[in-house]
C-alpha positions in Angstrom: -241.9 47.6 -44.0 -238.3 47.6 -45.0 -236.5 44.9 -43.0 -233.1 45.0 -41.3 -232.8 48.8 -41.5 -230.3 50.6 -39.4 -230.7 54.3 -38.6 -227.3 55.9 -39.0 -227.8 59.6 -38.1 -230.9 60.5 -36.1 -232.9 60.5 -39.3 -231.3 63.7 -40.5 -230.1 61.9 -43.6 -232.2 58.8 -43.1 -229.4 56.7 -44.5 -229.5 53.0 -43.7 -228.6 49.6 -45.0 -230.9 46.7 -45.5 -230.8 43.1 -46.7 -231.2 42.7 -50.4 -233.4 39.8 -49.9 -235.8 41.5 -47.5 -239.5 42.0 -48.4 -240.7 45.6 -48.6 -244.4 46.0 -49.3 -247.1 48.5 -48.6 -250.8 49.0 -49.5 -251.9 51.5 -52.1 -255.3 53.0 -51.7 -257.2 54.8 -54.5 -259.1 57.4 -52.5 -262.4 55.9 -53.8 -263.3 52.7 -51.9 -260.1 51.0 -50.8 -259.6 50.3 -47.1 -258.6 47.7 -44.5 -261.1 46.7 -41.8 -260.0 45.5 -38.4 -262.5 44.2 -35.8 -262.8 45.9 -32.4 -260.8 44.5 -29.6 -259.9 45.5 -26.0 -256.2 46.0 -27.1 -257.2 48.7 -29.6 -258.9 50.8 -27.0 -256.2 52.3 -24.7 -257.4 54.4 -21.9 -254.4 56.2 -20.3 -252.0 56.8 -23.2 -251.8 56.3 -26.9 -249.2 56.5 -29.7 -250.1 55.9 -33.4 -247.4 55.6 -36.1 -247.4 55.0 -39.8 -245.4 55.6 -43.0 -247.5 57.4 -45.6 -247.2 58.7 -49.1 -250.0 60.9 -50.4 -250.9 61.0 -54.1 -253.3 63.9 -53.5 -254.3 65.8 -50.4 -258.1 66.3 -49.7 -259.3 69.9 -49.0 -260.0 69.2 -45.3 -257.4 67.7 -42.9 -260.0 65.2 -41.6 -261.1 64.0 -45.0 -258.1 61.7 -45.7 -258.1 59.0 -43.1 -254.8 57.1 -42.5 -256.2 55.3 -39.4 -259.7 55.7 -38.0 -261.3 54.3 -34.9 -263.8 57.0 -34.2 -267.4 56.5 -32.9 -270.1 58.9 -32.0 -273.1 59.2 -29.6 -271.0 59.8 -27.6 -267.8 60.8 -29.4 -265.2 58.2 -28.7 -261.9 56.7 -30.0 -259.1 58.2 -32.1 -258.0 58.8 -35.7 -255.0 60.0 -37.8 -255.8 62.0 -40.9 -254.3 64.2 -43.6 -255.3 66.9 -46.0 -255.2 70.7 -46.6 -252.2 70.8 -48.8 -250.0 68.6 -46.6 -251.2 68.8 -43.0 -251.7 65.7 -40.8 -253.8 65.6 -37.7 -254.1 63.3 -34.6 -257.5 63.3 -32.9 -258.6 61.7 -29.7 -261.9 61.8 -27.7 -261.5 63.3 -24.2 -264.6 63.5 -22.0 -266.7 62.5 -25.0 -265.4 65.5 -27.1 -262.8 65.7 -29.8 -259.3 67.1 -29.2 -256.7 67.4 -31.9 -253.2 68.4 -32.8 -252.1 69.1 -36.3 -248.9 69.9 -38.2 -248.5 72.9 -40.6 -249.0 72.2 -44.3 -245.4 70.8 -44.7 -245.8 67.4 -46.4 -245.6 67.0 -50.1 -247.1 64.4 -52.5 -245.5 61.3 -53.9 -242.9 61.3 -51.1 -242.7 59.0 -48.0 -243.1 60.5 -44.5 -243.2 58.9 -41.1 -246.0 60.4 -38.9 -246.7 59.8 -35.3 -249.3 61.1 -32.8 -248.9 60.9 -29.1 -251.3 61.4 -26.2 -250.0 61.1 -22.6 -252.9 62.2 -20.5 -252.2 65.9 -20.4 -250.6 66.7 -23.8 -251.0 65.8 -27.5 -248.0 65.8 -29.8 -247.5 65.2 -33.5 -244.2 64.3 -35.3 -243.1 64.1 -38.9 -240.0 62.0 -39.6 -239.3 62.0 -35.9 -239.3 65.8 -35.6 -241.9 67.3 -33.2 -244.2 69.6 -35.2 -246.8 70.7 -32.7 -248.0 70.2 -29.1 -251.3 71.1 -27.4 -252.3 70.8 -23.8 -255.5 68.9 -23.1 -257.7 68.0 -20.2 -260.2 65.2 -19.6 -260.4 61.5 -19.5 -259.8 59.4 -22.7 -263.0 58.0 -24.1 -262.1 54.7 -25.7 -263.7 53.6 -29.0 -265.2 50.5 -27.5 -267.5 48.8 -30.0 -266.1 50.6 -33.0 -264.2 48.8 -35.7 -260.9 50.2 -36.9 -260.2 51.2 -40.6 -257.0 51.9 -42.4 -257.7 54.3 -45.2 -261.3 55.3 -44.2 -263.4 56.3 -41.2 -265.7 53.6 -39.7 -268.3 56.1 -38.5 -268.2 58.7 -41.3 -267.4 56.6 -44.4 -266.1 58.2 -47.5 -263.0 59.8 -46.1 -260.8 57.6 -48.1 -257.0 57.8 -48.3 -255.5 58.5 -51.7 -252.0 57.2 -51.4 -249.9 54.5 -49.8 -249.8 53.3 -46.1 -247.1 51.2 -44.6 -245.8 50.1 -41.1 -248.7 50.9 -38.9 -248.1 50.8 -35.1 -250.4 51.4 -32.2 -249.1 51.6 -28.6 -250.8 52.0 -25.2 -248.0 54.1 -24.0 -246.8 57.6 -24.8 -243.7 57.2 -26.9 -241.0 59.8 -26.4 -239.6 61.7 -29.4 -236.3 59.9 -29.0 -238.0 56.5 -29.0 -239.9 57.5 -32.2 -236.6 58.7 -33.9 -234.7 55.6 -32.9 -237.2 53.1 -34.3 -239.1 54.7 -37.1 -237.1 53.0 -39.8 -236.4 49.8 -37.9 -238.4 46.6 -38.0 -240.0 45.6 -34.7 -240.5 42.1 -33.3 -244.1 42.7 -32.1 -243.2 42.0 -28.5 -242.1 45.5 -27.5 -243.6 46.8 -24.3 -246.7 48.8 -24.9 -247.1 47.7 -28.6 -250.7 46.5 -29.0 -251.0 46.3 -32.8 -248.3 46.1 -35.5 -248.9 45.9 -39.3 -245.6 45.8 -41.3 -247.7 44.8 -44.4 -244.9 42.6 -45.8 -247.3 39.9 -47.1 -247.1 41.3 -50.7 -250.2 39.2 -51.7 -253.5 38.0 -50.3 -256.5 39.8 -48.8 -255.4 40.2 -45.2 -252.6 41.8 -43.2 -251.2 40.3 -40.1 -250.9 41.9 -36.6 -247.4 40.7 -35.5 -248.2 41.3 -31.8 -249.7 38.4 -29.9 -253.1 40.1 -30.1 -253.8 38.8 -33.6 -256.1 41.7 -34.7 -255.9 40.7 -38.4 -256.9 43.3 -41.0 -259.2 42.5 -43.9 -258.6 44.2 -47.3 -261.8 45.6 -48.7 -262.3 46.5 -52.4 -258.6 45.9 -53.1 -256.8 43.9 -55.7 -253.4 42.3 -56.2 -252.0 45.4 -57.8 -252.6 47.4 -54.6 -249.6 45.6 -53.1 -246.8 48.0 -53.9 -243.2 48.7 -52.8 -242.9 49.8 -49.2 -241.5 53.0 -47.8 -238.3 54.7 -49.0 -237.3 57.4 -46.6 -236.7 60.7 -48.4 -233.1 61.9 -48.0 -233.1 64.8 -50.5 -236.1 66.3 -52.1 -236.5 69.8 -53.5 -239.3 70.8 -55.9 -241.2 73.7 -57.4 -244.5 74.9 -55.9 -245.4 77.6 -58.4 -244.5 80.5 -60.6 -244.5 83.6 -58.3 -243.8 86.1 -61.1 -245.0 87.3 -63.5 -248.2 87.8 -61.7 -251.6 87.0 -63.2 -252.9 90.3 -61.8 -252.8 93.3 -64.2 -254.0 94.7 -67.4 -251.0 93.4 -69.4 -247.4 92.3 -69.3 -244.6 94.8 -69.3 -241.2 94.9 -71.0 -239.4 94.3 -67.6 -241.1 91.3 -66.0 -239.2 89.6 -63.2 -239.2 85.8 -63.1 -239.7 84.3 -59.6 -240.2 80.7 -58.6 -241.3 79.3 -55.3 -239.4 76.1 -54.3 -239.8 73.9 -51.3 -237.5 71.6 -49.4 -239.6 68.5 -48.8 -236.9 66.5 -47.0 -235.8 66.4 -43.4 -232.4 68.1 -43.8 -231.6 71.6 -44.8 -230.4 72.2 -48.4 -228.3 75.1 -49.6 -227.1 74.4 -53.2 -229.2 73.3 -56.1 -230.2 74.5 -59.6 -233.5 76.1 -60.6 -234.4 76.7 -64.2 -237.2 78.2 -66.3 -238.3 78.1 -70.0 -240.7 80.7 -71.5 -242.9 79.6 -74.4 -240.7 76.6 -75.2 -237.6 78.9 -75.7 -234.1 78.7 -74.2 -233.6 77.3 -70.7 -232.4 79.7 -68.1 -230.6 78.1 -65.2 -229.2 79.6 -62.0 -227.9 78.2 -58.7 -229.7 78.7 -55.5 -227.1 79.2 -52.7 -229.6 80.1 -49.9 -230.1 77.5 -47.1 -233.7 76.3 -46.9 -234.7 74.5 -43.7 -236.5 71.2 -43.7 -240.1 71.6 -45.0 -239.6 75.3 -45.7 -240.3 77.3 -48.9 -238.3 80.0 -50.6 -239.2 82.3 -53.5 -236.2 82.6 -55.8 -235.8 85.7 -58.0 -233.9 85.2 -61.2 -231.4 87.9 -62.2 -232.5 90.3 -64.9 -236.0 90.6 -66.4 -237.8 89.4 -69.5 -239.6 91.4 -72.2 -243.2 90.3 -72.4 -244.6 93.6 -73.8 -247.4 92.9 -76.3 -247.8 89.3 -75.2 -251.2 88.4 -73.9 -250.4 84.9 -72.6 -247.2 83.1 -71.6 -246.3 79.5 -70.7 -243.6 79.1 -68.2 -242.1 75.8 -67.1 -239.8 75.9 -64.0 -237.9 72.9 -62.5 -235.2 72.1 -60.0 -232.1 69.9 -60.2 -230.5 68.4 -57.1 -228.0 65.6 -57.0 -229.5 62.7 -55.0 -233.1 64.0 -55.3 -235.2 61.0 -54.3 -238.5 62.3 -55.6 -238.7 63.6 -59.2 -242.5 63.9 -59.2 -242.5 67.4 -57.7 -239.5 68.9 -59.5 -241.4 70.6 -62.4 -244.3 73.0 -62.7 -245.8 74.4 -65.9 -248.2 77.4 -65.8 -250.0 79.4 -68.4 -250.3 83.0 -67.2 -252.7 85.6 -68.8 -252.9 88.8 -66.9 -256.3 90.2 -66.0 -258.0 92.7 -63.7 -260.5 90.0 -62.7 -259.0 87.0 -60.9 -261.1 83.9 -60.3 -260.1 82.5 -56.9 -262.8 79.8 -56.6 -264.8 78.6 -59.6 -268.0 76.8 -58.4 -265.9 75.1 -55.7 -267.8 72.5 -53.7 -268.1 72.8 -49.9 -269.8 70.1 -47.9 -269.7 68.0 -44.8 -268.2 65.0 -46.6 -265.4 64.3 -49.1 -265.2 67.9 -50.3 -264.9 69.4 -46.9 -266.0 72.7 -45.3 -262.7 74.4 -46.1 -261.2 75.1 -49.5 -257.8 76.7 -50.2 -255.9 78.2 -53.1 -252.6 79.9 -53.4 -252.4 83.0 -55.7 -249.2 84.9 -56.5 -250.0 88.6 -56.4 -247.9 91.6 -57.5 -245.2 93.0 -55.3 -247.5 96.0 -54.5 -251.0 97.2 -55.5 -250.1 100.9 -56.0 -251.6 100.9 -59.4 -255.1 100.2 -58.1 -257.5 102.6 -56.4 -259.6 99.7 -55.1 -259.7 96.0 -54.7 -263.2 94.4 -54.7 -264.3 90.9 -53.9 -267.4 89.3 -55.4 -269.1 86.1 -54.4 -271.9 83.9 -55.6 -273.4 80.7 -54.1 -275.0 78.1 -56.4 -276.4 74.6 -55.7 -274.7 71.3 -56.4 -276.6 68.7 -58.4 -278.2 67.3 -55.3 -279.5 70.7 -54.2 -278.3 73.4 -51.8 -277.8 72.8 -48.1 -281.1 73.7 -46.3 -279.7 75.8 -43.4 -278.5 79.3 -42.7 -274.9 79.0 -41.6 -271.9 81.4 -41.2 -269.2 81.4 -43.9 -266.1 83.5 -44.4 -263.3 84.3 -46.8 -259.9 84.6 -45.2 -256.2 84.9 -46.3 -253.2 83.3 -44.6 -250.3 85.6 -44.6 -247.1 85.4 -42.6 -248.5 82.5 -40.6 -251.6 84.6 -39.6 -255.2 84.3 -40.6 -257.1 87.4 -41.6 -260.9 87.3 -42.2 -261.7 89.5 -45.1 -265.4 89.0 -45.4 -268.3 87.1 -44.0 -271.7 86.0 -45.3 -274.6 83.7 -44.2 -275.8 80.9 -46.4 -279.5 81.0 -47.4 -282.1 78.4 -46.6 -281.7 76.0 -49.5 -281.5 78.3 -52.5 -278.8 79.9 -54.7 -277.9 83.5 -53.8 -275.1 85.9 -54.2 -274.0 88.9 -56.2 -272.3 90.0 -53.0 -269.4 92.5 -53.0 -267.0 93.6 -50.4 -264.3 96.4 -50.7 -261.1 94.8 -49.3 -258.8 97.7 -50.2 -257.9 98.1 -46.5 -256.1 94.8 -46.7 -253.9 95.8 -49.7 -250.6 95.6 -47.9 -251.4 91.9 -47.2 -252.6 91.2 -50.7 -249.1 91.1 -52.2 -246.8 88.3 -53.4 -247.8 84.9 -52.1 -251.3 84.9 -50.7 -253.1 81.8 -49.4 -256.8 82.1 -49.9 -259.2 80.2 -47.7 -263.0 79.7 -48.0 -264.9 78.2 -45.1 -268.6 77.4 -45.1 -270.1 75.9 -42.0 -272.2 73.2 -43.5 -273.3 69.9 -42.0 -274.9 68.2 -45.0 -273.5 66.1 -47.8 -274.8 68.4 -50.5 -273.4 71.8 -49.5 -272.7 74.7 -51.8 -270.7 75.8 -54.9 -268.8 79.0 -54.3 -267.6 81.4 -57.0 -265.2 84.1 -55.7 -263.6 86.7 -57.9 -261.3 89.6 -57.2 -261.6 92.9 -59.2 -258.7 95.3 -59.4 -259.8 98.9 -60.3 -256.9 100.8 -61.9 -256.3 104.3 -60.6 -254.6 106.4 -58.0 -254.9 105.3 -54.4 -256.9 107.7 -52.2 -253.9 107.7 -49.8 -250.2 107.2 -49.9 -250.2 104.1 -47.7 -252.6 102.0 -45.6 -251.6 99.8 -42.6 -253.9 97.3 -40.9 -253.6 95.6 -37.6 -255.7 93.2 -35.6 -258.0 94.2 -32.7 -260.5 91.6 -31.5 -260.7 88.5 -33.6 -262.6 85.4 -32.5 -265.3 83.1 -33.9 -266.7 82.2 -30.5 -266.9 84.9 -27.8 -269.4 83.4 -25.4 -272.0 85.9 -24.3 -274.1 85.9 -21.2 -272.0 83.4 -19.2 -271.1 84.9 -15.8 -267.7 83.1 -16.1 -266.9 84.9 -19.3 -266.4 88.7 -19.4 -268.6 90.9 -21.6 -265.6 93.3 -21.9 -263.2 92.4 -24.6 -259.5 92.8 -23.8 -258.3 96.4 -24.1 -256.0 96.9 -27.1 -253.3 99.5 -27.2 -252.6 100.4 -30.8 -249.4 102.2 -31.8 -250.2 105.2 -34.1 -247.7 106.0 -36.8 -246.0 109.4 -36.9 -247.3 109.9 -40.4 -250.9 108.7 -39.8 -253.4 111.4 -40.6 -256.6 109.3 -40.8 -257.7 106.1 -39.2 -260.7 103.9 -38.6 -262.0 100.8 -36.8 -263.3 98.1 -39.1 -265.4 95.3 -37.6 -267.4 92.4 -38.8 -269.8 91.2 -36.0 -272.6 88.7 -35.9 -274.6 87.1 -33.1 -275.4 83.3 -33.0 -277.1 80.8 -30.7 -280.7 80.6 -29.7 -283.1 79.2 -27.2 -281.5 81.2 -24.4 -282.6 84.1 -22.3 -283.9 86.8 -24.7 -283.3 84.2 -27.5 -279.6 85.4 -27.6 -277.5 85.9 -29.4 -279.0 85.4 -32.9 -282.4 86.9 -32.1 -281.5 89.4 -29.4 -281.2 93.2 -30.0 -278.3 94.8 -28.1 -276.2 97.9 -28.3 -272.5 97.7 -27.6 -269.8 100.3 -27.3 -266.2 101.0 -28.1 -264.2 103.1 -25.7 -261.3 105.2 -26.8 -258.7 106.0 -24.2 -261.2 105.1 -21.5 -264.1 107.2 -22.9 -267.2 105.6 -24.4 -267.0 106.9 -28.0 -268.7 104.7 -30.6 -272.0 102.8 -30.5 -272.9 99.5 -32.2 -276.6 98.8 -32.5 -276.2 95.2 -33.6 -279.5 94.5 -35.2 -280.4 93.8 -38.8 -284.1 94.9 -39.1 -284.5 94.6 -42.9 -284.2 90.8 -43.5 -287.7 90.8 -45.0 -286.3 93.1 -47.8 -283.5 90.6 -48.7 -283.2 90.2 -52.4 -282.3 86.5 -51.8 -285.9 85.4 -51.5 -288.2 83.7 -51.1 -286.3 81.2 -48.8 -287.5 78.5 -46.5 -287.2 78.9 -42.8 -287.3 82.1 -40.8 -285.4 84.2 -43.4 -287.6 87.3 -42.8 -286.8 87.5 -39.0 -284.5 90.3 -37.8 -281.2 89.1 -36.4 -278.1 90.3 -34.6 -276.1 91.8 -37.5 -277.1 89.4 -40.3 -279.7 87.9 -42.5 -279.9 84.5 -44.1 -278.6 84.5 -47.7 -276.9 87.9 -47.4 -273.4 89.3 -47.1 -272.2 90.9 -43.8 -270.8 94.3 -44.5 -268.3 95.6 -41.9 -269.0 98.3 -39.3 -266.6 101.3 -39.6 -265.9 104.1 -37.2 -263.9 107.1 -38.2 -261.2 107.9 -35.6 -261.0 111.5 -36.7 -260.5 113.6 -33.5 -259.7 110.6 -31.4 -256.0 110.0 -32.0 -252.7 111.9 -32.2 -250.0 110.9 -34.7 -247.2 109.1 -32.9 -249.2 108.6 -29.7 -250.6 105.1 -28.9 -254.4 104.8 -28.5 -256.2 102.4 -26.1 -259.4 100.7 -27.5 -261.9 98.7 -25.5 -265.0 96.9 -26.8 -267.7 96.5 -24.1 -270.7 94.4 -24.8 -274.1 95.2 -23.3 -274.7 93.7 -19.9 -276.5 90.4 -20.3 -276.8 87.2 -18.3 -278.0 84.0 -19.9 -280.0 82.1 -17.3 -279.7 78.9 -19.4 -275.9 78.8 -19.6 -275.7 75.1 -19.1 -277.1 72.0 -20.8 -276.7 73.0 -24.4 -278.1 70.4 -26.8 -276.9 71.9 -30.1 -280.5 71.9 -31.3 -283.2 74.1 -29.7 -280.7 75.5 -27.2 -277.2 76.5 -28.4 -274.8 78.7 -26.5 -275.0 82.4 -27.3 -271.9 83.8 -28.8 -270.5 86.4 -31.2 -268.2 86.1 -34.2 -266.1 89.2 -34.2 -263.2 90.1 -36.4 -262.0 93.7 -36.1 -259.1 95.7 -37.4 -257.5 99.1 -37.0 -256.6 100.8 -40.3 -254.2 103.7 -40.5 -253.8 105.9 -43.6 -250.8 108.1 -44.5 -250.7 110.9 -47.0 -254.3 110.9 -48.1 -253.3 112.6 -51.3 -256.8 112.3 -52.7 -258.7 112.8 -49.4 -259.7 110.1 -46.9 -263.5 110.3 -47.3 -263.7 107.5 -49.7 -262.0 104.9 -47.4 -265.1 104.8 -45.2 -268.3 102.9 -45.7 -269.8 104.4 -42.5 -268.9 107.0 -39.9 -269.5 107.7 -36.3 -272.1 110.3 -37.3 -273.9 108.5 -40.2 -274.8 105.0 -41.4 -276.7 103.5 -44.3 -278.6 100.3 -45.2 -279.1 97.9 -46.9 -275.5 97.8 -48.2 -275.2 96.4 -50.8 -278.5 97.4 -52.3 -280.3 96.9 -55.5 -282.7 99.8 -54.9 -283.6 101.9 -51.9 -280.7 103.1 -49.7 -281.5 104.6 -46.3 -279.1 107.1 -44.7 -279.3 107.5 -40.9 -278.1 110.5 -38.9 -276.8 108.9 -35.8 -275.9 112.1 -33.9 -277.9 114.9 -35.6 -280.8 115.1 -38.1 -279.8 115.1 -41.8 -279.7 118.3 -43.9 -278.5 117.1 -47.2 -277.5 114.0 -49.1 -275.4 113.8 -52.3 -274.5 110.9 -54.5 -271.1 110.8 -56.2 -269.6 108.4 -58.6 -266.4 106.5 -57.6 -264.3 109.0 -59.6 -265.8 112.0 -57.7 -268.5 113.2 -60.1 -271.6 114.6 -58.5 -274.7 112.7 -59.7 -277.5 114.1 -57.5 -278.2 116.1 -54.4 -281.2 115.7 -52.1 -282.2 118.4 -49.7 -283.4 116.9 -46.4 -285.6 118.8 -43.9 -283.8 117.8 -40.7 -284.9 114.2 -40.7 -283.2 111.5 -38.7 -283.2 109.2 -41.8 -283.8 109.6 -45.5 -284.2 107.0 -48.3 -282.9 107.5 -51.8 -283.4 105.4 -54.9 -280.1 104.0 -56.2 -281.7 101.6 -58.7 -281.3 104.3 -61.4 -277.6 103.7 -61.3 -275.6 100.9 -62.8 -273.8 98.2 -60.9 -270.8 99.6 -58.9 -269.7 101.6 -55.9 -271.0 105.1 -55.1 -270.0 107.7 -52.5 -273.0 108.9 -50.4 -272.1 112.2 -48.7 -274.3 113.1 -45.7 -274.5 116.4 -44.0 -276.0 117.5 -40.7 -275.7 120.8 -38.9 -272.2 120.2 -37.6 -270.9 117.1 -39.4 -270.1 115.8 -42.9 -269.5 112.2 -43.6 -269.2 109.8 -46.6 -270.6 106.3 -46.9 -269.5 103.9 -49.6 -272.6 102.3 -51.0 -272.5 99.2 -53.3 -275.2 99.0 -55.9 -275.9 95.4 -57.1 -278.0 94.1 -59.9 -281.6 93.2 -59.3 
């Protein structure tokens, strides 16, 4: 804690004076085993209201926001207490137990590394709030009664119940109150030493000892903290409020995506204002392959914690160069943190971009969620397709034993978009999965934040390898636009209090739209209920267009016993609601041909089959879990279709095919009329084989004779023609 500090301007500049003789210490924790232990006491278990404050400086953010504990007083069986944590590229989260269940509020990813921030979490009985440097970042409404952490010790730098969530950085000036502090009170006192006698203050650790193996609680409650696995060198200089801090996040251009550099490459750099006040004038520079320094002045105002991609004037000639090293840095008078000013990147363009390289996911220090930022080209017009490939392998301790949902998403313009889903296998390595994500091409430009989530509850977990493949060629349409329809990870099914009719969505149709489709990824989960829903229950749902039942979804995966990811443990051979263990989930697609008019909005409604779960209470998360659906669906519109629109569909309202992907047999189903003919085309339109079919409802063809890749399967009936995109994988 810095002593005798006076706040001069509502923390906007955080300028203050202090005594030259004042002590100013904090505790540095290594993210490995350092922590402070504090015994449980009645004062540390508020029941009506709570405020937790601290000054923090992170050296590194863990991949999950709960994985870096600033202050932890959480217990379980039942869930009780509270905690303050940080991770996920600069988020902090405040969590409390209400009615023996966790509720949380988090900031966006706005904090940097190697810089001081004041963080505060507030619970007042009906709302939770979280502040950074006295500025409110987020609020959430809550209900329920606070469940105090009685009987649970408190840790600074780790979690007492789930150990191993260590803080990698510095902690200073920890305060706990049994009242809900207002934003103004937090602002007025965040940089001011307290006496320890303030109303509502139940624990106060200024950490000014500078030596020894304990920290004192300056309130009269005397809840002394014991340093654990720490040495004298862990006493470091205390907080220094950040007044000015701008730095470089990454090189946004040239992009790493492509078959080579050009002679007119733009240089773009993403910068961030890490401080509390707007900035408007600073220098940014770059150096290519150790050459001359190019410097320009940024005159755009950047708000507190915001980022900005600056484009340098002119271009650089990189033709014939296979690899380039670019160093970018900022210069700002009064910058109080030089650690984040400079970034150096080596860029080698490729049509295959590795997003995650055997990246660990677990329920522990690695976390269930992993993130990575990739700077993409300004547009993807040079590519006919964008494919995404995934593989799961086992960590040294073995794979997780359970089948759990996992997904790949991107965060773009403050929205999350699920691109693909898969289900982990029972304890073995699997993969060789491919999804066509070309429909998302308008989102896959410039800065893209990639997110991988695997629902895993064990410490071993999985290693994910994810790669993007860009196929050069002419797009099959002039433009594609995608918008959200129904997107949820937990649509409760069978509860009379929850509608089985999703909200109707009215979709504006562009005046130039001449083809469209609905794209949906849908899986059912939960068991031990009536009809063993929703994982093991077979239902047919319907999509209504402008009030008319139009499309059918028979949500049932009957070929799990043919899964190439075998043999597994568990019930991997059992049929399920839209998925199999150890397999990718390919999207459903319905062709909107004949169901829309350009320039006229269309109303879409998704109606689930009528079902009531007679056991809709008393879930125990074991043999009886709530039936629910994970549904992420989009409406895709195409303009121009200069090469035809058939190859943008993997299924139609008249035909479907399975398994997809396949390493051998592929079965085509006539959903409306019997089949007359099936033809196989290469991705570039070359006819490979035609099969005459004698009016059968389904017909199987052998695709194992073809090499790995994507093939167009054209199906014909008496009155319909449709094309299914089939993915052939290696055996």
